[in-house]
C-alpha positions as CSV (number, residue, x, y, z in Angstrom):
1,X,-29.9,-92.2,13.2
2,X,-26.7,-91.4,11.3
3,X,-25.2,-94.1,9.0
4,X,-22.2,-95.9,10.4
5,X,-19.0,-95.6,8.4
6,X,-17.0,-98.8,8.0
7,X,-13.3,-98.3,7.8
8,X,-12.2,-102.0,7.4
9,X,-14.5,-104.8,6.3
10,X,-13.5,-108.3,7.5
11,X,-14.2,-111.4,5.4
12,X,-13.1,-114.9,5.1
13,X,-11.4,-116.6,2.1
14,X,-14.8,-117.3,0.4
15,X,-15.1,-113.6,-0.3
16,X,-11.6,-113.2,-1.9
17,X,-12.4,-112.1,-5.4
18,X,-11.5,-108.9,-7.3
19,X,-15.1,-108.0,-7.8
20,X,-16.0,-108.2,-4.1
21,X,-12.9,-106.2,-3.2
22,X,-13.8,-103.5,-5.7
23,X,-17.3,-103.2,-4.4
24,X,-16.0,-102.8,-0.8
25,X,-13.5,-100.2,-1.9
26,X,-16.2,-98.4,-3.9
27,X,-18.2,-97.9,-0.7
28,X,-15.2,-96.3,1.0
29,X,-13.9,-99.3,3.1
30,X,-10.8,-101.3,3.0
31,X,-11.2,-105.1,2.7
32,X,-9.3,-107.3,5.1
33,X,-9.7,-110.6,3.5
34,X,-7.1,-113.4,3.6
35,X,-6.0,-114.2,0.0
36,X,-6.7,-117.6,-1.4
37,X,-3.7,-119.9,-1.9
38,X,-4.1,-119.9,-5.7
39,X,-3.9,-116.1,-6.1
40,X,-1.0,-114.8,-8.2
41,X,-1.2,-111.3,-6.8
42,X,-1.8,-111.3,-3.0
43,X,-3.4,-108.1,-1.8
44,X,-2.7,-106.6,1.6
45,X,-4.0,-108.5,4.7
46,X,-3.6,-107.8,8.4
47,X,-3.7,-111.0,10.6
48,X,-3.8,-108.8,13.7
49,X,-7.1,-107.2,12.6
50,X,-8.4,-110.6,11.4
51,X,-8.1,-112.0,15.0
52,X,-11.1,-109.9,16.1
53,X,-13.3,-111.6,13.5
54,X,-13.3,-114.8,15.5
55,X,-15.0,-113.1,18.5
56,X,-17.7,-111.8,16.1
57,X,-18.3,-115.2,14.6
58,X,-18.7,-116.8,18.1
59,X,-21.1,-114.1,19.1
60,X,-23.3,-114.8,16.1
61,X,-23.1,-118.6,16.9
62,X,-24.4,-117.9,20.4
63,X,-27.2,-115.7,19.2
64,X,-28.3,-118.4,16.7
65,X,-28.7,-120.9,19.6
66,X,-32.0,-119.0,20.3
67,X,-34.7,-120.5,18.2
68,X,-36.6,-117.2,17.7
69,X,-33.5,-115.6,16.1
70,X,-32.4,-118.6,14.0
71,X,-35.8,-119.1,12.4
72,X,-36.8,-115.4,12.4
73,X,-40.4,-115.6,13.8
74,X,-40.8,-111.8,13.7
75,X,-42.4,-110.3,10.6
76,X,-41.3,-106.7,11.3
77,X,-37.7,-105.8,11.1
78,X,-37.8,-103.6,14.1
79,X,-39.3,-106.5,16.2
80,X,-36.5,-108.8,15.0
81,X,-33.9,-106.2,15.8
82,X,-35.3,-105.9,19.3
83,X,-35.2,-109.7,19.7
84,X,-31.6,-109.8,18.5
85,X,-30.6,-107.0,20.9
86,X,-32.3,-108.7,23.8
87,X,-30.7,-112.0,22.9
88,X,-27.3,-110.4,22.7
89,X,-27.8,-108.9,26.1
90,X,-28.7,-112.3,27.6
91,X,-25.7,-114.0,25.9
92,X,-23.4,-111.3,27.2
93,X,-24.5,-111.9,30.8
94,X,-24.3,-115.7,30.6
């Protein structure tokens, strides 16, 4: 399986630090993190791209309603991934 290239990485205000931004850029992605209010230099931020982040957060919230996913019963990562995929499929259809 080929690695997925991330173009823009979304994050909330909790990740707004120079060190985190530098790490994201070092891996070849552009950070889209809203700047904190107390920042003197406000880096670029796209509210239009940030809107999609809400849908992702809601999806993770729905998946964590399933006890097996929230507590991670599976020992093997491939079994856990299969459970997450199955849960995401069930959540999509409900």
